[in-house]
C-alpha positions in Angstrom: -28.6 0.4 -14.7 -26.3 1.3 -17.5 -22.9 2.9 -17.3 -21.8 6.2 -18.9 -19.0 4.8 -21.1 -17.9 6.6 -24.2 -18.5 4.7 -27.5 -15.2 6.1 -28.7 -13.4 4.7 -25.7 -15.1 1.3 -26.4 -13.8 1.4 -30.0 -10.3 2.4 -28.8 -10.3 -0.6 -26.4 -11.5 -2.9 -29.2 -8.8 -1.8 -31.6 -6.1 -2.4 -29.1 -7.5 -5.8 -28.0 -8.3 -7.1 -31.5 -5.2 -5.6 -33.2 -7.1 -4.0 -36.1 -8.9 -0.7 -36.7 -11.1 -2.2 -39.4 -14.0 -2.6 -37.0 -17.6 -1.7 -36.7 -19.5 -1.7 -33.4 -22.9 -3.3 -34.1 -24.2 -3.0 -30.6 -23.1 -2.8 -27.0 -24.6 -2.7 -23.5 -23.2 -1.8 -20.1 -24.2 -2.9 -16.6 -23.1 -2.5 -13.0 -21.9 -5.3 -10.9 -24.7 -5.6 -8.4 -22.4 -7.0 -5.7 -19.7 -4.8 -4.2 -16.4 -6.0 -5.6 -14.0 -3.6 -4.0 -14.1 -0.8 -1.5 -12.7 2.2 -3.5 -14.8 2.1 -6.7 -17.8 0.8 -8.5 -17.6 -1.9 -11.1 -19.4 -3.1 -14.2 -19.2 -4.7 -17.6 -19.2 -3.5 -21.2 -20.4 -6.2 -23.7 -19.9 -5.5 -27.4 -21.0 -7.1 -30.6 -18.5 -6.0 -33.2 -17.9 -6.7 -36.9 -14.3 -7.4 -37.9 -14.2 -6.3 -41.5 -10.9 -8.0 -42.1 -12.4 -11.4 -41.6 -16.1 -10.4 -42.0 -16.8 -12.1 -38.7 -19.0 -10.9 -35.9 -17.3 -11.1 -32.5 -18.6 -10.7 -29.0 -16.1 -9.0 -26.7 -16.5 -7.9 -23.1 -14.5 -5.6 -20.8 -14.5 -5.2 -17.0 -15.0 -1.6 -16.0 -13.8 0.1 -12.8 -15.5 3.4 -12.0 -14.6 6.2 -9.7 -17.0 6.0 -6.7 -20.0 8.2 -6.8 -20.9 8.1 -3.1 -19.7 11.2 -1.4 -17.8 9.7 1.5 -16.0 7.1 -0.7 -15.3 9.7 -3.3 -13.7 11.9 -0.7 -11.5 9.0 0.5 -10.5 8.0 -3.1 -9.6 11.6 -3.9 -7.6 12.0 -0.7 -5.8 8.7 -1.3 -5.2 9.4 -4.9 -6.2 5.9 -5.6 -7.4 6.2 -9.2 -4.4 8.5 -10.1 -2.0 5.9 -8.7 -3.7 3.0 -10.6 -3.6 5.0 -13.9 0.1 5.6 -13.4 0.7 1.9 -12.7 -1.1 0.8 -15.9 0.9 3.3 -17.8 4.0 1.6 -16.6 2.7 -1.8 -17.6 2.1 -0.4 -21.1 5.7 0.8 -21.1 6.8 -2.7 -20.1 4.9 -4.3 -23.0 6.4 -1.7 -25.4 9.8 -2.8 -24.2 9.0 -6.4 -25.1 8.6 -7.5 -21.4 5.8 -9.9 -22.1 5.6 -11.6 -18.7 3.6 -8.6 -17.4 0.7 -10.0 -19.4 0.9 -13.2 -17.5 0.3 -11.7 -14.1 -2.0 -8.6 -14.8 -5.0 -7.7 -16.8 -4.5 -5.2 -19.6 -6.0 -1.7 -19.2 -7.2 -0.5 -22.6 -8.6 2.9 -21.7 -8.7 5.2 -18.7 -10.5 8.4 -18.2 -8.9 10.2 -15.2 -11.0 9.9 -12.0 -13.8 8.5 -14.1 -13.3 4.9 -15.3 -10.9 2.2 -16.6 -11.7 -0.4 -19.2 -9.8 -3.7 -18.5 -9.7 -7.3 -19.6 -12.7 -9.2 -18.3 -10.8 -11.9 -16.3 -14.1 -13.7 -15.5 -14.4 -14.7 -19.1 -10.8 -16.0 -19.0 -11.8 -18.4 -16.2 -10.4 -16.4 -13.3 -12.5 -15.8 -10.2 -12.1 -14.3 -6.7 -11.1 -16.7 -4.0 -13.2 -17.2 -0.9 -11.7 -14.7 1.5 -12.9 -16.7 4.5 -10.4 -19.4 3.7 -6.6 -19.2 4.1 -4.6 -20.0 1.0 -3.0 -23.4 1.0 0.7 -23.8 0.2 0.2 -24.7 -3.5 -2.0 -21.6 -4.0 0.6 -19.5 -2.2 3.3 -20.6 -4.7 1.0 -19.8 -7.7 0.5 -16.2 -6.3 4.2 -15.8 -5.5 5.1 -16.7 -9.1 2.8 -14.0 -10.3 4.5 -11.6 -7.9 7.8 -12.6 -9.2 6.6 -11.9 -12.8 5.4 -8.5 -11.7 8.7 -7.6 -9.9 10.9 -9.1 -12.6 9.1 -6.9 -15.2 10.0 -3.9 -13.2 13.7 -4.9 -12.8 14.0 -5.9 -16.5 12.6 -2.6 -17.6 15.1 -0.7 -15.4 18.0 -2.8 -16.5 17.2 -2.6 -20.2 16.8 1.2 -20.0 20.0 1.5 -18.1 21.9 -0.6 -20.6 20.6 1.5 -23.5 21.4 4.8 -22.0 24.6 3.9 -20.2 23.2 5.6 -17.1 21.4 4.1 -14.1 17.6 4.3 -14.6 15.1 3.9 -11.9 11.3 4.1 -12.1 11.3 6.5 -9.1 13.3 9.1 -11.0 11.0 11.9 -12.0 8.0 10.1 -10.4 8.7 10.9 -6.7 5.5 12.7 -6.2 3.4 10.2 -8.2 4.8 7.4 -6.0 4.5 9.2 -2.7 2.3 7.0 -0.4 -1.1 8.4 0.3 -2.5 5.6 2.4 0.1 5.6 5.2 1.6 9.0 5.7 2.5 10.9 8.9 2.6 14.4 7.4 0.5 17.0 9.1 -1.6 17.6 5.9 -2.3 13.9 5.3 -6.0 13.9 4.2 -6.8 10.4 5.5 -5.1 10.5 8.9 -8.3 9.9 10.8 -8.9 6.7 8.9 -5.5 5.4 10.1 -6.4 6.5 13.7 -9.7 4.5 13.4 -7.8 1.3 12.6 -5.4 1.8 15.5 -8.4 2.1 17.9 -9.6 -1.3 16.5 -6.2 -2.9 17.3 -6.4 -1.6 20.8 -10.0 -3.1 21.2 -8.8 -6.5 19.9 -5.9 -6.6 22.3 -8.4 -6.1 25.2 -11.0 -8.5 23.7 -8.6 -11.3 23.2 -7.3 -10.8 26.8 -3.7 -10.6 25.7 -1.4 -10.2 28.7 -0.5 -6.6 29.3 3.2 -7.3 29.8 5.4 -8.8 27.1 8.2 -11.4 27.8 10.7 -8.6 27.5 8.9 -6.7 30.3 7.4 -4.0 28.1 3.8 -3.1 28.1 2.1 -4.6 25.0 -0.2 -1.7 24.2 2.6 0.9 24.7 4.9 -1.2 22.5 2.3 -1.2 19.7 2.1 2.6 19.9 5.9 2.8 19.6 6.1 0.4 16.6 3.1 1.6 14.6 4.8 4.7 13.2 7.4 2.5 11.5 4.7 1.6 8.9 5.2 5.1 7.5 8.8 4.4 6.7 8.2 0.9 5.4 6.0 2.1 2.6 8.8 4.4 1.4 11.4 3.5 -1.2 14.4 1.8 0.4 17.8 3.5 0.4 19.4 0.2 1.3 17.7 -2.4 -0.9 16.8 -2.6 -4.6 13.2 -1.4 -5.1 10.6 -2.6 -7.6 7.1 -1.6 -8.6 5.0 -3.5 -6.0 1.3 -4.1 -5.8 1.0 -2.9 -2.2 -2.5 -4.4 -1.3 -2.4 -8.1 -1.7 -5.5 -9.4 0.1 -7.4 -12.3 -1.3 -9.8 -10.4 -3.5 -6.9 -8.7 -5.4 -5.6 -12.2 -6.4 -7.8 -13.5 -9.2 -7.3 -17.3 -9.5 -7.8 -19.8 -12.2 -8.3 -23.5 -11.4 -8.0 -26.6 -13.5 -10.7 -29.3 -13.7 -9.8 -30.9 -10.3 -9.9 -27.6 -8.5 -6.2 -27.0 -8.2 -5.2 -23.3 -8.6 -2.9 -23.0 -11.7 -2.8 -19.3 -12.5 -3.1 -15.9 -10.8 -3.6 -12.4 -12.1 -3.2 -9.5 -9.8 -5.8 -6.7 -9.8 -6.4 -3.3 -8.2 -3.2 -1.3 -8.2 -4.5 1.6 -6.2 -1.7 1.1 -3.6 1.2 0.6 -6.1 4.5 1.4 -4.4 8.2 1.5 -5.4 9.7 -0.5 -2.6 11.7 -3.8 -2.1 9.9 -6.9 -3.5 9.9 -8.3 0.1 7.2 -5.7 0.8 4.7 -7.6 -1.4 6.0 -11.1 -0.4 5.7 -10.5 3.3 2.4 -8.6 3.3 0.8 -11.3 1.0 1.8 -14.1 3.4 0.5 -12.3 6.5 -2.8 -11.3 4.9 -3.7 -14.7 3.3 -2.1 -17.6 5.1 -2.7 -19.2 8.5 -0.3 -18.6 11.4 0.5 -22.3 11.3 1.6 -22.2 7.7 3.7 -19.1 8.3 5.4 -20.8 11.3 6.1 -24.0 9.4 6.7 -22.9 5.7 7.2 -19.2 5.4 10.9 -19.3 4.7 10.4 -22.1 2.3 7.9 -19.9 0.4 10.4 -17.0 0.5 13.1 -19.2 -1.1 10.8 -20.4 -3.8 9.7 -16.9 -4.6 13.4 -15.9 -5.0 13.9 -18.9 -7.4 10.9 -17.7 -9.5 12.4 -14.2 -9.6 15.8 -15.6 -10.6 14.1 -17.7 -13.4 12.4 -14.7 -15.0 15.4 -12.5 -14.8 17.6 -15.2 -16.3 15.1 -15.7 -19.2 15.6 -12.0 -20.0 19.4 -12.3 -19.8 20.1 -10.9 -16.3 21.8 -12.5 -13.4 19.9 -12.1 -10.1 23.0 -12.0 -8.0 24.1 -8.8 -9.7 20.7 -7.2 -8.9 19.5 -8.7 -5.6 21.6 -11.2 -3.8 19.7 -13.9 -1.7 21.3 -12.6 1.5 20.1 -9.0 0.7 16.6 -10.4 -0.1 16.4 -12.2 3.2 17.5 -9.1 5.0 14.8 -7.1 3.3 12.2 -9.8 4.2 13.1 -9.4 7.9 12.7 -5.6 7.6 9.3 -6.0 5.8 8.0 -8.6 8.1 7.0 -5.8 10.4 5.1 -4.1 7.6 3.2 -7.4 6.9 2.3 -7.8 10.5 1.2 -4.2 11.0 -0.8 -4.2 7.7 -2.6 -7.4 8.7 -3.5 -6.1 12.1 -4.7 -2.9 10.5 -6.9 -4.2 7.6 -8.0 -7.8 8.4 -11.0 -6.5 10.4 -12.0 -4.6 7.2 -11.1 -6.9 4.3 -12.5 -10.0 5.9 -15.7 -8.4 7.1 -19.1 -9.5 5.8 -19.8 -7.7 2.5 -23.3 -6.8 3.4 -22.2 -5.3 6.7 -19.5 -3.3 5.0 -21.9 -2.0 2.3 -24.3 -0.9 5.0 -21.5 1.2 6.6 -20.3 2.5 3.2 -23.8 3.5 2.0 -24.6 5.8 5.0 -22.4 8.9 5.3 -23.0 9.1 9.1 -22.1 5.4 9.7 -19.1 5.7 7.3 -17.6 8.6 9.3 -18.4 6.9 12.6 -16.7 3.6 11.6 -14.0 4.5 9.0 -13.0 7.8 10.4 -13.9 7.3 14.0 -13.4 3.8 15.4 -13.2 0.7 13.2 -13.8 -1.5 16.3 -17.5 -1.1 15.5 -17.0 -3.1 12.3 -15.1 -5.8 14.1 -17.8 -6.2 16.7 -20.5 -6.5 14.0 -18.6 -9.5 12.5 -17.8 -11.3 15.7 -20.5 -13.9 14.9 -18.2 -15.4 12.3 -15.8 -17.8 14.0 -13.2 -17.8 11.2 -13.2 -14.0 11.1 -12.4 -13.8 14.8 -9.7 -16.5 14.5 -8.0 -14.6 11.7 -8.1 -11.4 13.6 -6.8 -13.0 16.7 -3.9 -14.5 14.7 -3.0 -11.1 13.4 -2.8 -9.8 17.0 -0.7 -12.8 18.0 1.7 -12.0 15.2 1.7 -8.4 16.3 2.6 -9.4 19.9 5.4 -11.6 18.6 6.9 -8.7 16.7 6.6 -6.4 19.7 8.7 -8.9 21.6 11.3 -9.4 18.9 11.8 -6.1 17.1 14.4 -3.8 18.7 
C-alpha cells in the first residue's frame, strides 16, 4: 500500500539532501513498513530515482517516513500527548543548531527534511546507512552503553553550545525554554486536572501494583513503611522530574530512551560503533541527567547498574566535556561535576519510576501489542484501564518477567532510600 506523500515535499527533501535544486524526479514509490516500528505513528519509505543535472547522473535516494497514526484510538492519544507537534519542534531546533555550525548534532540524530504538521515527516533512512534497531529482549552491554552515552553527550552538548553561542552574541543569557514554555510543557506526565491522558498513567500504575503482588514483594520495607503505600507517595514526583529544573542547568533531552529509539551501527565483528537517536516525541528541557539515568534504567541489567553505573556516569561527563571543549567552552563554567552528580541522584528516581511504568509495554511482544492497538475496545481496556493485562499476556517470556521484576526491585530500593 502506497503513502500519500507530496511530490513537492519529496523534491524539497532531495534538494536539501543533495545540495542542489538542479534535479529532476524520474520516478518514485512509497510503501508502508509492514511491521509496527513504534507505538505513536505509522512508518514507511520513499524511494526516488532522480537525475542530477549538474553531473548528469541518475541517483537512487530513499527517505524514512513517519506518519501520524490513522487508527482512532492512537490518533486520540497522539493528539492528547502532542507527540507530533513536539517532534516537529525538536527537529526545528536541530535545524537551528546546524545553521549555527553545530555539526555534532548530525552525528547523533537523523536529519528531518520535511514535516507536514500532524501528517508526516521525511527523514534520513538510517537503515541504508547501516543502522538497525537493537534486540529489545537483550540488555545493553557496557561497551554499547558507552556508545549511546556518547551520542547523548553530543545531543546535550549541541543544546549547550547553541545557548552559549547565542548568549555570547547578544550579551544576554539565552535559554531554549525562553518563549517556548508552552511548547515544552510535558504532555505525557502531567497532574493537571485537564490532562487528556491521565487515564493512561493510571493504567500503568495499576500494572505496577499487580507486579508487586505477583513478585510477592514483602509488604513492609526495611524502614518500616508499607511498600505499596510508599509507591503511591513517590509516584507523583515524576510530574516534577519532567519539568525544567530551577536548580540545575537544563538541556534539550530526548526523554524516551528505550532500546528501539537507539539505532545502532556495528562493525564487521559485531561491535557497536555508532548510535543515532530517533523519535523525539517526548523531547524535554531538563538536566542532562534526565536522559542519562532513564537510559541506564531502561536498557541495562540491574547487575550492570550496581557494578558500573557511576563509572558510566563519569564517562558520559567526560564525553560532554570533550564536545564542549572542542567548541571553545569549559564545562566547569556550565555544569560542574559535583552539580552533575547531584542532578543524577535527583533523576535516579525518574529513571526508576519510568522503567517501572513502561517496561511492561516497551518490552512486550510486538504481535500482542499490535493486537491491543488495532482493537479500540481492547486498547481502551488495556491502555486506559489496566495495563496489567498486557503484562500477563507476556508472562511466557522469561526475559520479560525478569526485566520487569528488576524494575520493581529498583523501585523498592528507591522507596527505602528516598526521603
